[in-house]
DRENTIDREN-462680 format. One record per residue (C-alpha): residue in three letters; x, y, z; residue number from 1. Coordinates in Angstrom, 3 decimals. Layout:
BEGIN
+------+----------+----------+----------+-----+
| rest |       c1 |       c2 |       c3 |  nr |
+------+----------+----------+----------+-----+
|  ala |        X |        Y |        Z | NUM |
...
+------+----------+----------+----------+-----+
This chain:
BEGIN
+------+----------+----------+----------+-----+
| rest |       c1 |       c2 |       c3 |  nr |
+------+----------+----------+----------+-----+
|  met |   13.721 |  -43.139 |   48.601 |   1 |
|  thr |   11.422 |  -44.649 |   51.093 |   2 |
|  asp |   14.745 |  -45.996 |   53.189 |   3 |
|  gln |   15.982 |  -42.050 |   53.030 |   4 |
|  ile |   12.153 |  -40.877 |   53.996 |   5 |
|  asp |   12.723 |  -43.232 |   56.747 |   6 |
|  leu |   16.323 |  -42.178 |   58.097 |   7 |
|  his |   15.568 |  -38.851 |   57.664 |   8 |
|  arg |   11.977 |  -39.209 |   60.281 |   9 |
|  ala |   14.374 |  -41.674 |   62.653 |  10 |
|  asn |   16.785 |  -38.959 |   62.178 |  11 |
|  leu |   14.327 |  -35.561 |   62.689 |  12 |
|  arg |   12.990 |  -38.063 |   65.893 |  13 |
|  ala |   16.290 |  -38.180 |   67.649 |  14 |
|  leu |   16.584 |  -34.564 |   67.503 |  15 |
|  lys |   13.429 |  -33.241 |   68.193 |  16 |
|  asn |   13.844 |  -35.774 |   71.360 |  17 |
|  gln |   17.030 |  -34.417 |   72.429 |  18 |
|  val |   16.109 |  -30.640 |   71.967 |  19 |
|  arg |   13.002 |  -31.169 |   74.393 |  20 |
|  gln |   14.942 |  -32.735 |   76.900 |  21 |
|  lys |   17.423 |  -29.963 |   76.965 |  22 |
|  arg |   16.630 |  -27.676 |   79.944 |  23 |
|  leu |   16.399 |  -23.767 |   78.901 |  24 |
|  lys |   17.404 |  -21.630 |   82.627 |  25 |
|  asn |   14.981 |  -19.322 |   83.292 |  26 |
|  asp |   16.032 |  -16.424 |   84.837 |  27 |
|  arg |   14.244 |  -16.868 |   87.979 |  28 |
|  asp |   15.880 |  -19.910 |   88.443 |  29 |
|  asp |   18.571 |  -19.132 |   90.656 |  30 |
|  asp |   16.569 |  -16.770 |   93.171 |  31 |
|  leu |   14.153 |  -20.078 |   93.938 |  32 |
|  ala |   16.855 |  -22.269 |   94.006 |  33 |
|  asp |   18.500 |  -19.880 |   96.982 |  34 |
|  glu |   15.734 |  -19.740 |   98.556 |  35 |
|  ile |   15.176 |  -24.054 |   98.891 |  36 |
|  gln |   19.000 |  -23.468 |  100.022 |  37 |
|  ser |   17.813 |  -21.080 |  102.869 |  38 |
|  met |   15.226 |  -23.989 |  103.773 |  39 |
|  leu |   18.047 |  -26.571 |  104.035 |  40 |
|  asp |   20.145 |  -24.484 |  106.025 |  41 |
|  asn |   17.516 |  -23.584 |  108.150 |  42 |
|  ile |   17.283 |  -27.327 |  108.746 |  43 |
|  asp |   20.571 |  -27.514 |  109.420 |  44 |
|  asp |   19.664 |  -25.551 |  112.639 |  45 |
|  phe |   16.795 |  -27.268 |  113.950 |  46 |
|  phe |   19.528 |  -30.017 |  114.148 |  47 |
|  glu |   22.910 |  -28.484 |  115.309 |  48 |
|  tyr |   20.848 |  -26.025 |  117.375 |  49 |
|  gly |   17.466 |  -27.237 |  118.108 |  50 |
|  ser |   15.554 |  -23.959 |  116.745 |  51 |
|  cys |   15.163 |  -22.616 |  113.310 |  52 |
|  glu |   13.248 |  -19.773 |  112.058 |  53 |
|  asp |    9.443 |  -19.976 |  111.845 |  54 |
|  arg |    9.077 |  -19.451 |  108.545 |  55 |
|  arg |    8.687 |  -23.304 |  107.199 |  56 |
|  gly |    6.548 |  -22.543 |  104.125 |  57 |
|  leu |    6.716 |  -21.566 |  100.813 |  58 |
|  phe |    4.158 |  -20.591 |   97.837 |  59 |
|  val |    5.880 |  -20.824 |   94.718 |  60 |
|  thr |    2.917 |  -19.004 |   92.337 |  61 |
|  gly |    2.450 |  -18.241 |   88.507 |  62 |
|  pro |   -0.179 |  -18.798 |   85.966 |  63 |
|  ala |    0.130 |  -21.623 |   83.738 |  64 |
|  gly |    3.303 |  -22.156 |   81.464 |  65 |
|  thr |    5.693 |  -19.503 |   83.257 |  66 |
|  gly |    7.809 |  -22.403 |   84.560 |  67 |
|  lys |    7.379 |  -22.638 |   88.749 |  68 |
|  ser |    6.936 |  -26.510 |   88.053 |  69 |
|  thr |    9.731 |  -27.485 |   85.517 |  70 |
|  ala |   12.147 |  -24.764 |   87.685 |  71 |
|  leu |   11.290 |  -26.394 |   91.466 |  72 |
|  lys |   11.607 |  -30.168 |   89.647 |  73 |
|  his |   15.000 |  -29.280 |   88.446 |  74 |
|  ile |   16.089 |  -27.747 |   91.821 |  75 |
|  leu |   15.019 |  -30.594 |   94.290 |  76 |
|  gln |   15.782 |  -33.985 |   91.522 |  77 |
|  thr |   19.769 |  -32.184 |   90.998 |  78 |
|  asn |   20.211 |  -30.273 |   94.899 |  79 |
|  pro |   22.985 |  -33.222 |   96.008 |  80 |
|  ala |   21.298 |  -32.418 |   99.935 |  81 |
|  leu |   18.149 |  -33.571 |   98.439 |  82 |
|  gln |   18.704 |  -36.406 |   96.653 |  83 |
|  pro |   17.508 |  -40.008 |   98.082 |  84 |
|  tyr |   19.717 |  -42.622 |  100.227 |  85 |
|  arg |   19.809 |  -46.050 |  101.637 |  86 |
|  asn |   20.950 |  -45.837 |  105.283 |  87 |
|  glu |   23.137 |  -47.837 |  107.614 |  88 |
|  his |   20.260 |  -50.230 |  107.619 |  89 |
|  asn |   19.521 |  -50.272 |  104.011 |  90 |
|  ala |   16.479 |  -48.370 |  104.859 |  91 |
|  leu |   15.318 |  -45.876 |  101.902 |  92 |
|  val |   15.596 |  -42.041 |  102.683 |  93 |
|  arg |   13.949 |  -39.223 |  100.785 |  94 |
|  pro |   14.665 |  -35.976 |  102.136 |  95 |
|  ala |   12.514 |  -34.157 |   99.563 |  96 |
|  leu |    8.971 |  -35.830 |   98.455 |  97 |
|  ser |    7.179 |  -33.993 |   95.857 |  98 |
|  ile |    3.767 |  -34.864 |   95.031 |  99 |
|  lys |    1.209 |  -33.311 |   92.009 | 100 |
|  leu |   -2.065 |  -32.908 |   93.434 | 101 |
|  pro |   -5.301 |  -34.521 |   91.494 | 102 |
|  lys |   -8.016 |  -31.826 |   91.349 | 103 |
|  glu |  -10.377 |  -30.989 |   93.640 | 104 |
|  ser |   -7.504 |  -32.720 |   96.585 | 105 |
|  lys |   -9.586 |  -32.344 |  100.390 | 106 |
|  thr |   -7.385 |  -33.248 |  103.270 | 107 |
|  asn |   -8.148 |  -37.050 |  103.068 | 108 |
|  val |   -6.809 |  -37.335 |   99.409 | 109 |
|  val |   -2.854 |  -35.074 |  100.279 | 110 |
|  val |   -2.914 |  -37.508 |  103.003 | 111 |
|  glu |   -3.583 |  -40.184 |  100.647 | 112 |
|  gln |   -1.155 |  -38.732 |   98.181 | 113 |
|  val |    1.586 |  -38.665 |  100.587 | 114 |
|  phe |    1.220 |  -42.161 |  101.425 | 115 |
|  lys |    1.430 |  -43.579 |   97.829 | 116 |
|  ala |    4.724 |  -41.329 |   97.660 | 117 |
|  leu |    6.389 |  -43.172 |  100.228 | 118 |
|  asp |    5.403 |  -46.448 |   98.440 | 119 |
|  leu |    2.716 |  -47.291 |  101.515 | 120 |
|  pro |   -0.728 |  -48.254 |  101.973 | 121 |
|  ala |   -3.341 |  -45.728 |  103.334 | 122 |
|  glu |   -6.130 |  -48.240 |  104.522 | 123 |
|  gly |   -8.127 |  -46.345 |  107.645 | 124 |
|  ser |  -10.334 |  -43.036 |  108.026 | 125 |
|  glu |   -8.774 |  -39.817 |  108.124 | 126 |
|  lys |   -8.544 |  -39.283 |  111.823 | 127 |
|  leu |   -6.610 |  -42.355 |  111.869 | 128 |
|  leu |   -3.780 |  -41.655 |  109.528 | 129 |
|  thr |   -3.054 |  -38.298 |  109.562 | 130 |
|  pro |   -0.960 |  -38.959 |  112.676 | 131 |
|  met |    0.482 |  -42.039 |  110.682 | 132 |
|  met |    0.852 |  -39.679 |  107.749 | 133 |
|  met |    3.243 |  -37.206 |  110.354 | 134 |
|  asp |    4.807 |  -41.116 |  111.940 | 135 |
|  ala |    5.613 |  -41.747 |  108.357 | 136 |
|  leu |    7.572 |  -38.363 |  107.345 | 137 |
|  met |    9.693 |  -38.319 |  110.314 | 138 |
|  ala |   10.723 |  -41.995 |  110.083 | 139 |
|  his |   11.751 |  -41.614 |  105.955 | 140 |
|  lys |   13.319 |  -37.734 |  107.276 | 141 |
|  val |   11.636 |  -36.236 |  104.941 | 142 |
|  lys |   12.755 |  -32.365 |  105.101 | 143 |
|  ile |   10.814 |  -31.051 |  102.313 | 144 |
|  leu |    7.411 |  -31.628 |  101.118 | 145 |
|  his |    6.426 |  -30.180 |   97.953 | 146 |
|  phe |    2.775 |  -30.521 |   96.534 | 147 |
|  asp |    2.203 |  -29.204 |   92.929 | 148 |
|  glu |   -0.829 |  -28.122 |   91.765 | 149 |
|  ala |   -1.566 |  -26.899 |   94.918 | 150 |
|  gln |   -4.677 |  -24.734 |   93.493 | 151 |
|  his |   -6.818 |  -28.067 |   93.271 | 152 |
|  thr |   -6.777 |  -27.765 |   97.296 | 153 |
|  val |   -8.458 |  -24.689 |   96.735 | 154 |
|  arg |  -10.609 |  -24.574 |   93.731 | 155 |
|  ser |  -14.064 |  -25.692 |   93.994 | 156 |
|  gln |  -13.787 |  -26.164 |   97.888 | 157 |
|  thr |  -16.723 |  -25.499 |  100.881 | 158 |
|  asn |  -15.334 |  -23.188 |  103.223 | 159 |
|  ala |  -15.087 |  -26.098 |  106.207 | 160 |
|  ala |  -13.000 |  -28.183 |  103.388 | 161 |
|  phe |  -10.722 |  -25.166 |  102.812 | 162 |
|  glu |   -9.924 |  -24.348 |  106.330 | 163 |
|  ala |   -9.296 |  -28.006 |  106.718 | 164 |
|  val |   -6.898 |  -27.860 |  103.984 | 165 |
|  gln |   -5.924 |  -24.738 |  106.277 | 166 |
|  asp |   -5.482 |  -26.437 |  109.512 | 167 |
|  met |   -3.281 |  -29.482 |  107.940 | 168 |
|  val |   -0.449 |  -26.852 |  106.243 | 169 |
|  lys |   -0.544 |  -25.102 |  109.678 | 170 |
|  gln |    0.680 |  -28.336 |  111.430 | 171 |
|  leu |    2.577 |  -29.159 |  109.024 | 172 |
|  val |    4.744 |  -25.856 |  109.283 | 173 |
|  asp |    4.684 |  -25.986 |  113.498 | 174 |
|  trp |    5.858 |  -29.417 |  113.653 | 175 |
|  glu |    7.897 |  -29.423 |  117.047 | 176 |
|  glu |    9.356 |  -32.306 |  116.505 | 177 |
|  trp |   10.633 |  -32.748 |  113.554 | 178 |
|  pro |   11.960 |  -28.804 |  110.968 | 179 |
|  leu |    9.641 |  -30.305 |  108.114 | 180 |
|  his |    9.526 |  -27.204 |  105.435 | 181 |
|  val |    6.718 |  -27.160 |  103.074 | 182 |
|  ile |    6.823 |  -25.851 |   98.941 | 183 |
|  leu |    3.072 |  -25.630 |   97.805 | 184 |
|  ser |    3.263 |  -24.527 |   93.854 | 185 |
|  gly |    0.466 |  -23.548 |   91.669 | 186 |
|  met |   -1.462 |  -21.017 |   90.417 | 187 |
|  pro |   -1.698 |  -17.386 |   92.288 | 188 |
|  arg |   -5.157 |  -18.092 |   94.102 | 189 |
|  ile |   -3.003 |  -20.855 |   96.206 | 190 |
|  glu |   -1.540 |  -17.295 |   98.000 | 191 |
|  arg |   -5.306 |  -17.639 |  100.039 | 192 |
|  met |   -4.356 |  -20.274 |  102.030 | 193 |
|  arg |   -1.881 |  -17.170 |  103.506 | 194 |
|  asp |   -4.754 |  -14.987 |  104.696 | 195 |
|  asp |   -4.623 |  -17.387 |  107.829 | 196 |
|  gln |   -2.154 |  -15.403 |  110.146 | 197 |
|  gln |   -0.170 |  -18.736 |  111.608 | 198 |
|  ile |   -0.059 |  -20.137 |  108.031 | 199 |
|  gly |    0.996 |  -16.455 |  106.720 | 200 |
|  arg |    3.878 |  -15.514 |  109.271 | 201 |
|  arg |    5.167 |  -18.917 |  108.658 | 202 |
|  ser |    5.405 |  -18.790 |  105.099 | 203 |
|  met |    7.266 |  -16.676 |  102.039 | 204 |
|  val |    5.794 |  -16.462 |   98.493 | 205 |
|  phe |    8.037 |  -16.374 |   95.409 | 206 |
|  pro |    6.010 |  -15.408 |   92.259 | 207 |
|  phe |    6.637 |  -16.119 |   88.480 | 208 |
|  arg |    4.777 |  -13.670 |   86.777 | 209 |
|  arg |    3.608 |  -13.290 |   83.176 | 210 |
|  leu |    6.682 |  -11.500 |   81.120 | 211 |
|  glu |    6.222 |   -8.370 |   79.297 | 212 |
|  ile |    7.407 |   -7.631 |   76.163 | 213 |
|  glu |    8.967 |   -4.206 |   76.831 | 214 |
|  ser |   10.975 |   -4.734 |   79.512 | 215 |
|  asp |   11.577 |   -8.984 |   78.714 | 216 |
|  lys |   12.040 |   -8.458 |   74.727 | 217 |
|  tyr |   15.908 |  -10.303 |   75.566 | 218 |
|  val |   14.376 |  -13.108 |   76.760 | 219 |
|  phe |   12.038 |  -13.857 |   73.768 | 220 |
|  ala |   15.027 |  -13.294 |   71.865 | 221 |
|  gly |   17.116 |  -14.960 |   73.708 | 222 |
|  leu |   14.387 |  -18.357 |   73.535 | 223 |
|  leu |   14.596 |  -17.945 |   69.505 | 224 |
|  asn |   18.215 |  -17.410 |   69.151 | 225 |
|  glu |   19.261 |  -20.746 |   71.265 | 226 |
|  val |   16.040 |  -23.073 |   70.161 | 227 |
|  ser |   16.794 |  -22.369 |   66.767 | 228 |
|  ala |   20.657 |  -23.035 |   67.191 | 229 |
|  asp |   19.700 |  -26.922 |   68.884 | 230 |
|  cys |   17.362 |  -27.759 |   66.014 | 231 |
|  gly |   20.556 |  -26.421 |   63.759 | 232 |
|  leu |   18.386 |  -23.354 |   61.845 | 233 |
|  gln |   19.120 |  -20.338 |   60.454 | 234 |
|  leu |   16.682 |  -17.057 |   61.931 | 235 |
|  arg |   14.862 |  -15.066 |   59.067 | 236 |
|  asp |   15.994 |  -11.830 |   59.753 | 237 |
|  asn |   12.734 |  -10.563 |   60.847 | 238 |
|  leu |   12.313 |  -12.873 |   63.330 | 239 |
|  arg |   15.077 |  -10.719 |   65.298 | 240 |
|  glu |   12.681 |   -7.510 |   65.185 | 241 |
|  asp |   10.448 |   -5.968 |   67.816 | 242 |
|  asp |    7.336 |   -6.548 |   66.010 | 243 |
|  phe |    7.482 |  -10.020 |   65.621 | 244 |
|  leu |    9.122 |  -10.043 |   68.966 | 245 |
|  gly |    5.705 |   -9.090 |   70.051 | 246 |
|  arg |    3.720 |  -11.333 |   67.884 | 247 |
|  leu |    5.129 |  -14.132 |   70.057 | 248 |
|  cys |    5.005 |  -12.611 |   73.534 | 249 |
|  lys |    0.998 |  -11.854 |   72.800 | 250 |
|  ser |    0.601 |  -15.631 |   70.866 | 251 |
|  thr |    1.659 |  -17.068 |   74.407 | 252 |
|  his |    0.110 |  -14.783 |   76.953 | 253 |
|  gly |    3.725 |  -13.640 |   78.352 | 254 |
|  ala |    4.196 |  -17.328 |   79.688 | 255 |
|  trp |    8.031 |  -18.386 |   79.667 | 256 |
|  gly |    7.605 |  -21.925 |   79.368 | 257 |
|  thr |    4.839 |  -21.420 |   76.687 | 258 |
|  ala |    7.018 |  -19.438 |   74.862 | 259 |
|  ile |    9.629 |  -22.886 |   74.610 | 260 |
|  gly |    6.840 |  -25.076 |   73.676 | 261 |
|  asp |    5.926 |  -23.106 |   70.772 | 262 |
|  ile |    8.910 |  -21.775 |   69.683 | 263 |
|  arg |   10.349 |  -25.671 |   69.690 | 264 |
|  arg |    7.171 |  -26.607 |   67.596 | 265 |
|  ala |    7.689 |  -24.130 |   65.083 | 266 |
|  cys |   11.116 |  -25.294 |   64.702 | 267 |
|  phe |   10.177 |  -28.937 |   64.258 | 268 |
|  arg |    7.521 |  -27.717 |   61.831 | 269 |
|  ala |   10.834 |  -26.008 |   59.707 | 270 |
|  leu |   12.652 |  -29.268 |   59.895 | 271 |
|  thr |    9.941 |  -31.684 |   59.308 | 272 |
|  lys |    9.706 |  -29.430 |   55.468 | 273 |
|  arg |   13.212 |  -29.774 |   55.752 | 274 |
|  lys |   14.076 |  -25.938 |   55.499 | 275 |
|  ser |   17.245 |  -24.961 |   56.857 | 276 |
|  glu |   15.711 |  -21.099 |   57.989 | 277 |
|  leu |   12.851 |  -20.591 |   60.751 | 278 |
|  thr |   10.554 |  -18.044 |   59.449 | 279 |
|  val |    6.937 |  -16.324 |   60.781 | 280 |
|  ser |    5.240 |  -19.003 |   58.688 | 281 |
|  his |    6.238 |  -21.918 |   60.570 | 282 |
|  phe |    5.038 |  -19.806 |   63.663 | 283 |
|  ala |    1.972 |  -18.940 |   61.871 | 284 |
|  gln |    1.322 |  -22.258 |   60.741 | 285 |
|  glu |    1.561 |  -23.661 |   64.284 | 286 |
|  tyr |   -0.857 |  -21.093 |   65.738 | 287 |
|  glu |   -3.691 |  -21.869 |   63.302 | 288 |
|  arg |   -2.750 |  -25.805 |   63.606 | 289 |
|  asn |   -2.998 |  -25.173 |   67.710 | 290 |
|  thr |   -6.197 |  -22.514 |   67.626 | 291 |
|  gly |   -8.099 |  -23.248 |   64.530 | 292 |
|  ala |   -7.085 |  -19.531 |   63.595 | 293 |
|  leu |   -8.231 |  -17.740 |   59.808 | 294 |
|  leu |   -6.102 |  -15.680 |   58.516 | 295 |
|  lys |   -7.256 |  -12.163 |   59.873 | 296 |
|  glu |   -7.381 |  -13.854 |   63.378 | 297 |
|  asn |   -4.017 |  -15.093 |   63.334 | 298 |
|  ile |   -1.546 |  -12.595 |   65.099 | 299 |
|  phe |    1.219 |  -13.692 |   63.512 | 300 |
|  leu |   -0.236 |  -12.875 |   59.490 | 301 |
|  ala |   -2.926 |   -9.568 |   60.889 | 302 |
|  glu |   -1.756 |   -6.300 |   60.264 | 303 |
|  asn |   -3.970 |   -5.126 |   63.619 | 304 |
|  trp |   -2.546 |   -8.354 |   66.150 | 305 |
|  glu |   -2.657 |   -5.689 |   68.803 | 306 |
|  gln |   -5.923 |   -5.142 |   68.602 | 307 |
|  leu |   -6.542 |   -9.124 |   68.683 | 308 |
|  glu |   -7.449 |  -11.271 |   71.392 | 309 |
|  val |   -5.495 |  -14.852 |   71.636 | 310 |
|  lys |   -8.106 |  -17.392 |   69.688 | 311 |
|  glu |  -10.683 |  -18.488 |   71.917 | 312 |
|  thr |  -10.063 |  -22.702 |   71.553 | 313 |
|  leu |   -6.608 |  -21.577 |   73.032 | 314 |
|  lys |   -7.956 |  -19.632 |   75.183 | 315 |
|  ala |  -10.071 |  -22.178 |   76.252 | 316 |
|  met |   -7.319 |  -24.759 |   76.276 | 317 |
|  arg |   -4.917 |  -23.012 |   78.723 | 318 |
|  asp |   -8.262 |  -21.868 |   81.314 | 319 |
|  glu |   -8.337 |  -25.640 |   81.553 | 320 |
|  glu |   -4.733 |  -25.954 |   82.371 | 321 |
|  glu |   -5.439 |  -23.506 |   85.087 | 322 |
|  lys |   -8.230 |  -25.096 |   86.518 | 323 |
+------+----------+----------+----------+-----+
């Protein structure tokens, strides 16, 4: 009996890992891939013709859980033109560099993170290191520089510190000697940088928005079908109804990535209980586990769910993610 239990757990762990590893496609993925391909075409224009379009910045914005970081990561890791390689001198060339910024990233932190990503030491003052960073980016032939969690350059900064970040972005996207293109991804507040006219006219915005149940019902239905099938589970009929899809949308704040995570966890709960069918109770139990919600507060069970707010403990956790 113990051996059978251990085997079940091992098989379940393997299946859960397989399901987590599978990437689900966002409706915005292809459009974002096209934007990045346009950047690469613009870079090719620079090398072939000596000039290119001035717009070298891209702001990819959206609330937490909407899928922006996952989409960017996938594109940067799979576009053949952006993969690292060794040149004729056996030196490592990295056409794309992706950096996740820590909280409260002032310009000195940004510079240090670039050196770290290039596996280079960063010793000296910011004034000394900034031109060295530019030289290093050119030497490593970095064409696309991506800063994720870019809201950390905006949050809790003095005006002087924020303007310094703006100046650095301007310097990077207005580089005459090298056609560097910069992607900044993060919460919508990063668009404040574009209030600077030079950055505004040299950049574009690609927003990821929250889903709405009336127009995006098919998205939630599609995610339910795909994830449950990946887990080998049947869907109880009422999970296909508008009422349940509305509850799922509300509980996830309409965030595409959050919905995927919540559906997976509900499926894993069903599998742990050795069930072959996914039901509302699995979602309700996961919601309670995640928020501490009482029965009357549980969006998946309460009759007045449309009037409820997502449980405060969940809201607090997600607010913290967005800082």
